[in-house]
N, C-alpha and C positions, 0 to 999 in steps of 0.2 A: 491129118486135117489140113486141107490145102487153104482153106479161108480162115481169116483172122475174125474172131468174134469179139465184140466189145459189149460190155454191160455196164449200166449206171447202177450203183448201190446207194440208195437213199434211205431214210426212216425219220422218224421223230420229228415229222412236220407239224404235229399239234394244231392243225388247222381249227381255227374258230376261238383260239386263246385270246381273249381281251386283256392282254396284259396291262397291270396298272389301271384296269377299268378304262382303257383307252381305246377307242375304235379304230384309231390309226394304227396302233399296235396289232390289233387283229387283222387288219389288211396286209401289215408287213409279213405275217406269217404265211398268208396266201400267196403274197408276191414272191416269197422265197422259194416256195414249192414251184410256182409258175417259171421262175428262172431255171429251175433244174429241168422242168418240161422243155422249155426253150432250147436249153444246152442239148438235150436229148435228140431233139428234133434236127438242129443244126449239126451235130455229129453223126447223125443217122446210126444211132447205135441200134444194136440187135434186140435189146430189151431193157426195160426199166425194172429193177427190183425194189420193193418197198418193204423195209424190215420191222413194220409196225409202228402203233400210234400215228395213225393217219390223222385222226381228230383228237383234240385234247380232252373232249368229253364223250360219254356215251349218249348223250343227247344234243347233238350238234344243231345249230339253228338252220332253218329251210335255206337261207343264203349261203352258208357254208356248204350245205349238201349240193346245191345247184352250181355253185362256183367250182366246186371239187369235179363234179360231173363235167363241166366244160374243160377243165384241164385234162381229164382222162379222155375226153373226145378229141382234144388237140392230138394226142399220142395215137389214139386209133386211127385218125384220119392219116396220120404219117405212117401207118403200118408198123408201129412199135409196141409189141406186147407189153402190158404192166403186169408183173407179178407181184402177189403181195401175201403177208400173214397179218393176223389179228395181234396188236399190242395189248398191253394192260390198261390203258386209258380209254380207248373205244370199245373194248370188249363187252358184249352183252351176253345174257343167259344163254340165249338160243341163236336165232337169226342174227347175222351180223351185217354191218354196213357194207362190207365187201361182197356179201352174197347179193345185196341189192343192185350194186354196180356189175356184179358177174352175171346177173340175170338180164343185164342190158349189154352185155357183150364188151363191157369195158374194162374188165379186169379178170385175172385168173387168179384164184385164191390157191396158193400152195398147199400141199398136205404130204402125206406119207406116199402118195401116188406121183411118181416124178413127171414133171413137164420137161419134155424132151425138145431142146433147141439145137438143132443140128446134132452135134455129136456131145453135147452137154445134158446131164440129167439134173435138174433142180428140185430138190425136195423143201418143205417147210414144216415147222413146228410153231404153232400160235403160242402167245404168251402162256406159261403156267405158273401158278400161283407158288410161293415158296414151300406151303406146307405140303404141295402135291408133287413136289420134285422127286421125293425119294420113292415114290410110288409110280413114277411114269413108266408107262408099258412100252417098252421098245420093239415088242413083237409085231407093232403095227406095220414096221418096216420090213418084215419077213417076207420073202418072195417078191421084193419090190425093186431087185437089182435089175437096172436096164442095161447093163453092160455097156455103159457109155465110155467114152474116152476119160471124161472127167465128171465128178460128181460134186455139186455144191449143195450146201444145207443153210437154210435161212432161219434165223431165230430171233426172238426177242426176249432176251435175258440178261441178267447180271452174272457173267460167267467168269469162273477161275480159269487161268490164273491172273486174269485182270483184278485190278483194286475192286473192292466191294462184291467180289463174286460169291454167287450163292449156289450155283451148280457147276460141277466140275467138266470143263470142256473135254478133257481126256477120257473121262467116263463115258460121255455121249458118243464120241469118236469110235472109241472101242467097243461099244455095246451095238452098234449098227452092223448090220451083216454084209456090208460093202465099204470100200474105201471111201472116205471122203476127203477131197482135195482142198476146199476152202468152206470155212463157215462165216457167213456174212450176217453180222448180229445188228440189232437195234436195242435201245432202252438206255444204255449209257451214251450221254450227250457229248462226250468227248471222243474226237478221232483217236483210235489206237489200233495198233497192228502187232501181232505176235505169231509165233509159230509153235504148235504143238506137236512134237514128233515131226513129220512131214506134212501136217495139215496148217494151212494158213487160218488165222482167225482176225477178224477185223471189225471194229465199230466205224460206221461211216460218219458219225456225229450228227447232231441235229441240224436243221436248216436254219433255224433262228434261234436267238438267245431266249432260253426259258427263265433264266434268273441272272443276278449280277455276277455270280461267281463263274459263268461260262464266259471267260475274257477272250479265249482263243477264236480265231476267225472260224465261222460256221462252213461246213465242208459236205463233200459227197465223195464216193469211191467210183473209180472207173476199172472194171476188171476187164483184162485184156487176155484171150486164151488163143494161142497159136501154135505152131509146131514146136516152138521152143519152150512151150510150157505155159503157166499161169501167172500173170502179173497183176499187181495191185497198186494204183496210184491215187493220190489224193488231189481234188480240185476244190478250191475255196469258193464261197458264194459270197456276193456282195451284199452285205445287210446294214440295217441302220446301226449308226455308232452309238456305243455306251461309253459315256466320258466320265472319268473318276477325278474329283478334285478335292485333293486334301487341304484342310486349312488349320493351322496351329495357332491359336489366339495367345498372343503375348499378355503378360500381365500388365495392368495399367494401361492398356492401349484401347483405341477404339475397336471395338469387336467387328460392327457393320463395316467398317471401313477396310478392315483385313479381309473379311468374307468377300465383300464386293470387288474389291481388287483382285483377289485371286480369281473370281469367275471372270472378270474383264480379260484376263490373260488368255482366255481361251475362247474359240467359236462354238458357242452352244446352240446355234439355230438348228432347228429340227432334229435334236439328239436327246436321247435319254441321259439325263445328266445327274449324278451323285455327288452330293457335297458332304464330305466327311469332317465333321468339326471336333477338334481337341483342344486342349490347353487349358487356360484360365478358367475355372469353374465359377468364378465370381462374376465373370462378364455375362450379362444378361443378353438374350437373344430371343426371338420369336421366328419360329419355323415359317409361319405364314408370310412374313416380311421377306424371307428370303426366297421362298417360293414365287412371290409376286416379282421380285426382282429377276429371277431366272426367265418366268413367263413373258416379262417385258422385253427380254433380249431373244425371244422366240424360241426357247428351248421347248421341245415336245412334252417331256415329262420330267418335272423337278422332284427330285428325291434326297431329303435332307435326313443326316443321321448325325446327331449330336452325341458323340460318345462320351461326353462329359456328363451326360445325364442318364448313366446306367442304373444299375440296381441300387447304387449308393445314394442316389437321390431319393429312394423311397424311404430311406430311413430318416428324412428330414419330415418331422411331424408337420410342418406347414405346407408341405407339397405331397398330397396324397395322389395325385396322378402325374405321370410323365407322359407327356403327348407323344415323345420321341420313342418311348420303350412301353407300349401298351401292354404286351404280352406278360411283363412281370407284374403289372397292376392286376392282370387277370388272374395270375396265379396266386397273388396274395388273397384275392376276394373268394377263389374258389375254395381255399381252406376253410372258410368260414360256411361253407354249403354241406349239405349232408348227401355227397355222391357216393354211390357204390364203388367198391374197388374197380369194377369193370368199367366204369364211367370216367373214373380217375385216369385209368391206364389208356383209354381212348383219347382223352384230352392230351396225355402226355405225348402220344404219338404222333397226333396232328401238329402239336407245337414244337417237336423235336426239330431243330433246324439240321441235324445230321442225317435226318430220313429224307431222302430225295422226294420230291412231290410226286413222282411217277410210281413210287413204292410204298405210299401211306397206306392203301388198301391192303396190300399183302402183308406188310409190317403188323398192321392191326390184327389182322387174321391169325397171324402167326403168335402174337403174344397173348391174344384172348385164349387160343388153343393151349398153349403153356399153362396159362391160369387154370383152365378147366382141368387139365391133367393133373395138377397139384391139389384139386379140390376132393374133400371127402363128402361125397353126396349121402352118405348114411348118416350123417349127423343133421339134427335140426338147425335152421337158420335162427341167429339170434333175433329176438324182438327189438325193434327199433322203438325205445320211449317216446311218447308224445305227451306233453304237458308237463305238470309239476310232479314232484315224488309222491305227494298225497294223492293225486289223481291216479298214478300209476299203481297204488296200493288197493284201490278200490275193489271190492268183490261184488257180484251181482248174483241174485237168485235166478233159478231157471225160468220163472216166469218174466223177470226182467230182461233174460237174455232172449226170449221168444219175441218179446215186445220190441227190442233193439232191432232184432232180425226183420219184424215187419216194417219198421220205420225205415230201414236202410233200402228194402226192396221197393218202398212206395217212392223213396227219394230218386232212386235209380229209374224208376219207371216214369216219374215226372220229367226227368231229363230226356228219356227217350221219346216221350210224347211230344217234344218241342216246347216245353215250358219256358225255356231261355232262349227261344228263336228272337232274333234281333228284328226290330220294326223300323221303317223309315218314316212313319207318320209321326209327326211332332206331338200329337195328343197323347198317341198310345206311348210314346217314349217316355212321357212322364209317369205314366202307370208302370210301365216296365222298369223304370229306375227304383220306384218305391218298392216292388214286388221283388226285385233283384236284391236290395238291401236286406229284406227279410229273409230272402232264401239264403244270402251268404251268412247271415247269423246262423240260420238252421243248420247250414252245411257244416260251420265250425263246431256246433254241438254234435252233430253226427260222427265228425271225424273223431272226436274224443270217445263217443260212444263205441265206434268201431275199435279204437285201442283198448278199451276196458273189455269188449267182447274178446278181442284177441288173447288178452292176458288171461282172461278166465278159461278160454279154450285150451290154452297151453296146459294149464293146471289140472284139467280134468279130462286128459287124453283118453285115460282108460274107460270113460263113460261114454265118450262123444266120438264121431266118426273123425279118423285120421285125417290131418290137413294134407292138401295136395300142394306141392311146391313146384314153382315155374323155375327155369333156369335163370331168369331175371332176377329173381331173388337173391341169388347168389353172387351175380355179378354186377 
């Protein structure tokens, strides 16, 4: 191989992410990717490889789609091919956003069919959900050996032996019918590199900080291939600063004076600023006043975490809500609601801070699958009692059951026919309000009637048609 080949390995750009509901932060994510594109053009690399999660959402805005198209066009005009796979964030059921850009000649979507760049063959595997990893079909790579000097595989997964790995990298490499020299990864936002036997594996890191735990500089990789072999180096990206200001409030001191003095020691202008407050629990402070002070000093985003007001504050009967820790309040309130096991499980996954945002979908799918595996669908679901004990013990005759059935059908038909359609006319609105009150009262009676009907039905299974159960009844 006479010529040196240089590739940029980037990923997890999460374009369109309005972090902290801030439009400037959305633009920050686009600017970070634009910096990578500018570097690629300046260095005149041979290709840019994107390892998934191009967009933060499956439904990016039109602005995000068009701005991304503009960045892709810059690469095309410079004669630099863009090679990419689909991540878990932007992945759709069928046609992908990459297919749209590929149809315009802006992107090549990598697959089991190799993309040949001089004497390098580059393959790709789109993001695979955790539940489908054990059944992944490696045979799609059969007869795809390009006999290239170097083979590169691009994936978007959490891989072993890296932390939080879900798929064994050694298994992947050993299962392919040809040797892999390097696996270029996305999904983990932290830059990492290791070697499995004689195969390099590396995460390029995300191009912007997706949360406050990502404190290391953002980065991408430069892959260099020449006569001496394959080399991987890291290059940092200049991004907006995240500033962390710890404040410990001393007892019998002026809390605001301590907090404001600590803030004044730092240049907070145009930064995302996190103020973590600890210390004297008796000192009273308002989050809004600290936020206003930060904004007056031109901080872009103020984030206040008062760790004095954790779960312990919920034990104070005079304080039912902690502004700084709403998740704990929600958990307490949810205990009072009649959620199914499946609903509670999904809520736990969404609120579990140990589950990365990029893995919520896969984690929820996995836990629901495990729940279903443990269920015995041969057993009837338990009836959920509605109303008083006396009402639950009521029994109805067959004539009353038939009458209730007819009332229920009439009620449903009235809804389907638009009986509750909202009107904007002020005079009709008064009539609607009166009718709605009557309908709501009738509805409550019908709900009780339905419960009685269900209880009677369960007791007379031998004489009546067996009940049909839905999956939702169990979870």
